[in-house]
Structure formats: structure tokens, C-alpha cells
C-alpha positions as CSV (number, residue, x, y, z in Angstrom):
1,M,176.7,103.3,-52.9
2,N,177.9,106.9,-53.0
3,Q,181.6,107.1,-52.2
4,A,181.1,110.0,-49.8
5,V,178.5,108.0,-47.8
6,L,180.9,105.0,-47.8
7,E,183.7,107.1,-46.5
8,S,181.4,108.6,-43.8
9,K,180.5,105.1,-42.6
10,K,184.1,104.0,-42.6
11,S,185.0,107.0,-40.4
12,V,182.2,106.2,-38.0
13,V,183.3,102.6,-37.8
14,T,186.9,103.7,-37.1
15,E,185.6,106.1,-34.4
16,I,183.6,103.4,-32.6
17,S,186.5,101.0,-32.9
18,D,188.9,103.5,-31.4
19,R,186.5,104.3,-28.5
20,L,186.1,100.6,-27.7
21,K,189.8,100.1,-27.7
22,N,190.7,103.2,-25.7
23,A,187.9,103.3,-23.1
24,S,188.5,101.5,-19.8
25,S,184.9,100.4,-20.0
26,S,182.0,100.5,-22.4
27,V,178.4,99.6,-21.7
28,V,175.6,98.8,-24.2
29,A,172.1,99.6,-23.0
30,E,168.7,99.6,-24.6
31,Y,166.8,102.9,-24.1
32,R,163.5,101.9,-25.7
33,G,160.6,103.4,-23.7
34,L,162.6,106.3,-22.1
35,S,161.2,109.8,-22.8
36,V,163.4,112.5,-24.1
37,A,163.5,114.1,-20.7
38,E,164.7,110.9,-19.1
39,I,167.4,110.4,-21.8
40,T,168.6,114.0,-21.2
41,E,168.7,113.3,-17.4
42,L,170.8,110.2,-18.1
43,R,173.2,112.0,-20.4
44,R,173.7,114.7,-17.7
45,A,174.4,112.2,-15.0
46,L,176.9,110.4,-17.3
47,R,178.6,113.6,-18.4
48,A,179.0,114.8,-14.8
49,E,181.1,111.7,-14.2
50,G,183.1,111.9,-17.4
51,V,181.2,109.1,-19.3
52,E,180.2,109.7,-22.9
53,M,176.9,108.4,-24.3
54,K,176.6,107.8,-28.1
55,V,174.0,106.3,-30.3
56,Y,175.2,104.5,-33.4
57,K,173.7,102.3,-36.0
58,N,173.9,98.6,-34.8
59,T,175.5,97.5,-38.1
60,L,178.3,100.1,-37.8
61,A,178.8,99.3,-34.2
62,A,178.9,95.5,-34.9
63,R,181.5,96.1,-37.7
64,A,183.6,98.3,-35.3
65,A,183.4,95.6,-32.6
66,E,184.8,93.1,-35.1
67,D,187.6,95.5,-36.0
68,A,188.4,96.0,-32.3
69,G,188.6,92.2,-31.8
70,L,185.4,92.2,-29.7
71,G,183.1,90.1,-32.0
72,D,181.0,88.8,-29.1
73,L,179.7,92.3,-28.5
74,K,177.6,91.9,-31.6
75,D,175.2,89.7,-29.6
76,Y,174.1,92.8,-27.6
77,L,173.6,95.1,-30.6
78,T,169.9,94.6,-31.4
79,G,167.2,97.2,-30.9
80,P,167.7,100.8,-30.0
81,N,171.0,100.9,-28.2
82,A,173.2,103.5,-26.7
83,M,176.9,103.0,-26.0
84,M,178.6,104.5,-23.0
85,F,182.3,105.0,-22.8
86,G,184.0,105.5,-19.4
87,S,187.5,106.4,-18.3
88,D,187.4,103.9,-15.5
89,E,186.0,100.4,-15.0
90,T,183.0,101.1,-12.8
91,T,181.6,104.6,-13.3
92,A,179.5,103.9,-16.4
93,S,178.1,100.7,-14.9
94,R,177.3,102.3,-11.6
95,I,175.5,105.3,-13.1
96,L,173.5,103.1,-15.5
97,A,172.5,100.6,-12.8
98,Q,171.3,103.4,-10.5
99,F,169.3,105.0,-13.4
100,A,167.9,101.6,-14.4
101,K,166.5,101.1,-10.8
102,K,164.5,104.3,-11.2
103,H,163.6,103.8,-14.8
104,K,162.7,100.2,-15.6
105,A,162.7,101.0,-19.4
106,L,166.5,101.2,-19.4
107,V,167.9,97.7,-20.0
108,L,171.6,96.9,-19.5
109,K,172.7,94.4,-22.1
110,G,176.5,94.0,-21.8
111,G,179.7,95.8,-22.4
112,V,183.5,95.7,-22.5
113,V,185.9,96.0,-19.6
114,E,189.7,96.0,-20.2
115,G,189.2,94.5,-23.6
116,K,186.9,91.7,-22.6
117,V,183.2,91.4,-23.5
118,I,180.9,91.0,-20.4
119,D,177.2,90.3,-20.0
120,A,174.6,92.2,-18.1
121,D,175.2,90.3,-14.9
122,A,178.9,91.3,-14.9
123,V,177.9,95.0,-15.6
124,N,175.6,94.9,-12.5
125,E,178.5,93.3,-10.5
126,L,180.8,96.2,-11.6
127,A,178.1,98.7,-10.6
128,A,178.2,97.3,-7.0
129,L,181.9,98.2,-6.7
130,P,182.9,101.6,-5.4
131,N,184.5,104.0,-7.7
132,R,188.3,104.6,-7.8
133,E,188.4,107.1,-5.0
134,G,186.3,104.9,-2.8
135,L,188.6,101.9,-3.4
136,L,191.7,104.1,-2.7
137,S,190.2,105.3,0.6
138,M,189.4,101.7,1.6
139,L,192.9,100.7,0.8
140,L,194.3,103.7,2.8
141,S,192.2,102.9,5.8
142,V,193.4,99.2,5.7
143,L,197.0,100.4,5.5
144,Q,196.7,102.9,8.3
145,A,195.0,100.6,10.8
146,P,198.1,98.7,11.9
147,V,200.2,101.9,12.2
148,S,197.6,103.7,14.3
149,Q,197.1,100.6,16.5
150,F,200.9,100.4,17.0
151,A,201.0,104.1,17.9
152,R,198.2,103.6,20.4
153,A,200.0,100.7,22.0
154,I,203.2,102.6,22.3
155,N,201.3,105.5,23.8
156,A,199.6,103.2,26.3
157,V,202.9,101.6,27.4
158,A,204.4,105.1,27.8
159,E,201.5,106.2,30.0
160,Q,201.6,103.0,32.1
161,R,205.3,103.5,32.9
162,G,204.5,107.1,33.9
163,G,207.4,108.4,31.8
164,G,205.4,111.3,30.5
165,A,203.9,111.8,27.1
166,P,205.7,110.2,24.1
167,A,206.4,113.7,22.7
168,E,208.4,114.6,25.8
169,N,210.4,111.3,25.6
170,A,211.1,112.0,21.9
171,E,212.5,115.4,22.8
172,T,214.7,113.9,25.5
173,N,215.9,111.2,23.1
174,N,216.7,113.8,20.4
175,E,218.7,115.9,22.9
176,A,220.6,112.7,24.0
177,A,221.3,111.9,20.3
178,E,222.6,115.4,19.6
179,A,224.9,115.3,22.7
180,A,226.3,112.0,21.6
181,A,227.1,113.3,18.2
């Protein structure tokens, strides 16, 4: 084999291996049966969310998976595959699952999340989770609930006693604290 070709293949294997190691999640999907327009639509949807789609030769991707310590990924590298690399754990899975619902030709095969190889069922489970911003907003609402309930309870007690609005009581308390100092 020509030395230049060999070096080129080595650089591709290194590129794939680095992407597998550095991406928060990677998904392997078979795109057989999709038209060029549909693949373009998929690439646009992925790119809008910061997910990169690449098509590699399966033999090079399998070698890169071995180099990255993800040998089980080789089982999913048959047929015409595309690999998606995401910066968070759920985005690539979510976009691909939504696209696969509309376009039955797209088949999710498996992937890698946090350095572990997962199957298609796990990819679909990840797709059902909200993205990072959604999870943070859910957490924030859970954390705010007790505080807001406590504030409502204090306000209700203050109104029941007829002592005025809590803001007025706070001003009176501040004035008393300043006088004492």
C-alpha cells in the first residue's frame, strides 16, 4: 500500500478516535434509503444543535473504536453508517429519534455515552430525556417550590394577624434594628 494512503488512513483513525473520546455522546445510525434532501435536512437539524455528522468507512471507524477502548461499538458498524458527535448526552439522540419517527429509513443502531457503548434502546431512552436547559429548569422549579410555599405561608399569617403587608413589617423591623445599633 502506498505510504501516503496509509498515513491518510492513520490520520482518519486518529480523528475518529479523538472524536469518540472527546464527545459527550456519539450515535451510529444507518441512513440507507434516505434521499439526499433528507440527509441534508438531517444535517441542518443536527448542526443547529451543535451536533456534527460524519460518514466514515466502517473499517476505519472500527479500528478507531478499538483504539478508543470501545471495541463493542464494532458490532454496530455494518452497512452505510453515519456517526453523530454531540457536546451533551441527549441532543444527538433526541434529534435523531425525532427524525427517525418521520423518516422510517433512518435506523438508530447504538452509540457511546460518557465512554460506554450503548444499544439502540438506550439511545431511544436518552432521546426521551429533556436537554440540559430543560433539566436545569426542572431542577430550579423543584428548588423554588419550598421557598415560594414558605413565602406564601408567611404572607398568609401576616394578613391573618392584620399587621399589614410583610413589606411594611420589614421596614418597621429594619428601623428598629437601626435604632438599636
